[in-house]
C-alpha positions as CSV (number, residue, x, y, z in Angstrom):
1,X,21.6,-29.2,-11.2
2,X,19.2,-28.7,-8.3
3,X,20.4,-27.0,-5.1
4,X,18.6,-26.6,-1.8
5,X,19.1,-23.4,0.1
6,X,18.4,-24.1,3.7
7,X,17.5,-21.0,5.7
8,X,19.0,-21.3,9.2
9,X,17.8,-18.8,11.6
10,X,18.9,-18.0,15.2
11,X,16.7,-17.2,18.1
12,X,18.9,-14.3,18.9
13,X,18.3,-12.7,15.5
14,X,14.5,-13.0,15.5
15,X,12.7,-9.7,14.7
16,X,11.8,-8.0,18.0
17,X,9.0,-5.7,16.7
18,X,6.1,-6.2,14.4
19,X,7.6,-3.7,12.0
20,X,10.9,-5.6,11.8
21,X,9.0,-8.9,11.3
22,X,6.9,-7.3,8.5
23,X,10.1,-5.9,6.9
24,X,11.8,-9.3,6.9
25,X,8.7,-10.9,5.4
26,X,8.6,-8.3,2.6
27,X,12.3,-9.0,1.9
28,X,11.5,-12.7,1.6
29,X,8.5,-12.1,-0.7
30,X,10.7,-9.9,-3.0
31,X,13.4,-12.5,-3.0
32,X,10.9,-15.3,-3.8
33,X,9.6,-13.2,-6.7
34,X,13.1,-12.6,-8.0
35,X,13.9,-16.3,-7.9
36,X,10.6,-17.1,-9.7
37,X,11.1,-14.4,-12.3
38,X,14.6,-15.7,-13.0
39,X,13.1,-19.1,-13.9
40,X,15.2,-21.0,-11.4
41,X,12.5,-21.8,-8.8
42,X,11.7,-25.4,-8.3
43,X,10.1,-25.3,-4.9
44,X,10.1,-23.3,-1.7
45,X,8.4,-23.3,1.7
46,X,8.6,-21.6,5.1
47,X,8.4,-23.9,8.0
48,X,6.2,-23.4,11.1
49,X,7.9,-22.1,14.2
50,X,10.8,-24.2,15.6
51,X,8.7,-24.4,18.8
52,X,6.3,-26.7,17.0
53,X,9.0,-29.2,15.9
54,X,9.2,-32.8,17.1
55,X,12.4,-34.8,16.8
56,X,12.4,-38.6,16.5
57,X,15.4,-40.8,17.1
58,X,15.5,-44.6,17.1
59,X,17.9,-46.1,19.7
60,X,20.2,-49.1,19.2
61,X,17.6,-51.4,20.6
62,X,14.9,-50.1,18.4
63,X,13.1,-47.9,20.9
64,X,11.8,-44.5,19.7
65,X,12.9,-41.4,21.5
66,X,10.6,-38.5,20.8
67,X,11.4,-35.0,22.0
68,X,9.9,-31.6,21.5
69,X,11.9,-29.2,19.5
70,X,14.2,-29.4,16.5
71,X,17.5,-30.0,18.3
72,X,18.9,-30.3,21.8
73,X,21.0,-27.4,23.1
74,X,21.0,-25.1,20.1
75,X,19.7,-21.7,19.3
76,X,19.6,-22.3,15.5
77,X,16.7,-23.7,13.6
78,X,15.7,-24.5,10.1
79,X,13.2,-21.8,9.0
80,X,12.5,-22.8,5.4
81,X,14.1,-23.7,2.1
82,X,14.3,-23.0,-1.6
83,X,15.0,-25.6,-4.2
84,X,16.6,-23.9,-7.3
85,X,17.6,-25.4,-10.6
86,X,21.0,-23.7,-11.3
87,X,24.0,-24.4,-13.6
88,X,26.6,-24.7,-10.8
89,X,27.6,-24.1,-7.2
90,X,28.8,-20.6,-8.0
91,X,25.3,-19.6,-9.1
92,X,23.8,-21.3,-6.0
93,X,26.2,-19.3,-3.7
94,X,25.1,-16.1,-5.6
95,X,21.4,-16.8,-5.0
96,X,22.1,-17.8,-1.3
97,X,23.9,-14.5,-0.8
98,X,20.9,-12.6,-2.1
99,X,18.5,-14.4,0.3
100,X,17.3,-12.3,3.3
101,X,18.1,-15.4,5.4
102,X,21.8,-14.8,4.8
103,X,21.5,-11.5,6.7
104,X,19.2,-12.7,9.4
105,X,21.1,-15.9,10.0
106,X,22.7,-18.1,7.4
107,X,21.9,-20.0,4.3
108,X,23.3,-23.5,3.8
109,X,23.7,-24.6,0.2
110,X,23.4,-28.3,-0.6
111,X,23.4,-30.0,-4.0
112,X,20.4,-32.4,-4.3
113,X,21.4,-35.9,-5.4
114,X,19.4,-37.3,-8.3
115,X,18.7,-41.0,-7.9
116,X,17.5,-42.8,-11.0
117,X,14.8,-45.1,-9.5
118,X,13.7,-46.6,-12.8
């Protein structure tokens, strides 16, 4: 089964020095290599800064409401994700706990639904 590990960061936990930022990036690179070497990697990407996000909502009368930023009134943001092919939720939780994002923020684990479109 495929699981998405959503890396949720917080503005309060952002690295405050170039050295801390480099250390976090190295930890993510090592984790990415570990996931790849284990043969469970399906896909992964980091997202651009939350400051570049745009949110779109369609109101009841069909009007589009476009706002800057990922969410209103929150200090959390989606920083990136991994899609892993794993046998069960326990394995997904294990991989999520190893992710550097779990120490810098949190990692949300979500099973991916498989729709047969044929």
